[in-house]
C-alpha positions in Angstrom: 37.8 -17.6 -54.7 36.9 -17.9 -58.3 37.4 -14.5 -60.3 34.2 -13.1 -61.8 35.3 -14.5 -65.3 35.8 -18.2 -63.9 32.7 -18.0 -61.9 30.9 -17.3 -65.2 32.5 -19.9 -66.7 31.7 -22.5 -64.1 27.5 -20.7 -64.1 27.6 -21.6 -67.9 28.9 -25.1 -67.7 26.8 -26.0 -64.9 24.0 -24.6 -66.4 24.8 -26.5 -69.7 25.0 -30.0 -67.6 21.5 -29.2 -65.8 20.3 -29.2 -69.4 20.8 -32.8 -70.3 18.4 -34.8 -70.2 18.5 -37.6 -67.0 21.4 -35.6 -65.3 21.0 -36.1 -61.8 24.4 -35.0 -60.4 27.5 -33.0 -61.4 30.8 -34.6 -60.3 34.3 -33.5 -60.5 37.5 -35.5 -61.0 40.0 -33.7 -58.9 40.5 -32.7 -55.4 41.6 -29.9 -55.6 38.0 -28.9 -56.8 36.9 -28.7 -53.1 38.0 -25.1 -52.8 35.3 -24.2 -55.4 32.6 -26.9 -54.0 30.8 -23.8 -52.5 30.6 -21.9 -55.5 29.1 -25.3 -57.4 26.6 -25.9 -55.0 25.4 -22.2 -55.0 25.4 -21.7 -58.4 23.4 -25.5 -59.2 19.8 -25.1 -59.8 18.6 -28.5 -60.3 20.9 -31.0 -59.1 23.1 -31.8 -56.4 27.1 -30.9 -57.3 30.1 -32.8 -55.3 32.9 -31.7 -57.7 35.6 -33.1 -55.4 36.8 -36.7 -54.4 37.8 -35.0 -50.8 34.0 -34.7 -50.2 33.8 -38.5 -49.4 36.7 -38.4 -46.1 33.6 -37.9 -43.9 31.9 -41.2 -45.0 35.7 -42.9 -45.1 36.3 -41.9 -41.9 33.1 -43.7 -40.5 33.2 -46.9 -42.9 36.4 -47.5 -41.0 37.8 -48.8 -37.5 39.0 -45.9 -35.6 42.7 -47.4 -35.7 42.8 -47.6 -39.6 44.7 -45.2 -41.8 43.4 -43.5 -45.0 45.7 -43.0 -47.2 44.8 -39.5 -49.7 47.1 -39.7 -53.0 47.7 -36.4 -54.6 48.9 -34.7 -57.5 51.1 -32.6 -55.4 51.3 -33.1 -51.7 53.0 -29.6 -51.5 50.0 -27.8 -52.5 47.2 -30.0 -50.7 48.8 -30.7 -47.3 49.0 -27.2 -45.7 45.2 -27.0 -45.7 44.5 -30.5 -45.8 43.1 -30.3 -41.9 40.9 -27.1 -43.1 39.8 -29.2 -45.8 38.8 -32.5 -43.7 36.8 -29.9 -41.4 35.0 -28.4 -44.0 34.3 -32.0 -45.2 32.7 -32.5 -41.6 35.6 -35.0 -40.8 36.0 -34.5 -36.8 39.0 -33.7 -35.3 39.9 -36.6 -33.5 40.0 -38.4 -37.4 42.2 -36.1 -39.2 45.4 -37.8 -38.4 43.8 -41.2 -39.6 44.4 -39.4 -43.3 47.3 -39.2 -44.5 48.5 -37.5 -47.8 51.3 -38.5 -50.5 51.9 -36.8 -53.3 52.6 -38.6 -56.7 54.4 -36.0 -58.2 57.8 -37.6 -58.4 56.2 -40.7 -59.9 56.8 -41.3 -64.0 53.3 -40.2 -65.7 52.4 -37.3 -63.2 55.0 -34.8 -64.4 52.2 -33.1 -66.4 49.9 -32.5 -63.8 
């Protein structure tokens, strides 16, 4: 959960983005932001927020054949994998499709050390 300080910072950032003319949505660039999606939605007053690419898992499950596998690359497999099935459920992916998503970490690849 967000601390009060982080929630205030998120609210300020969302308000600033909503005030920019032409902004029609707020997106994030880290899958781990899924943990704060509900917070972002509750703080946004004018535009939709979709701050994690993992929100697309439901769409991916419906786009591909039931026997096709979806590879999810992450900066740190050990951090994501333990809660991934719970995340899939929160993103409305049916339980029967959970095993179609394979999580692989990039933490040991050159260039990902700083992530």
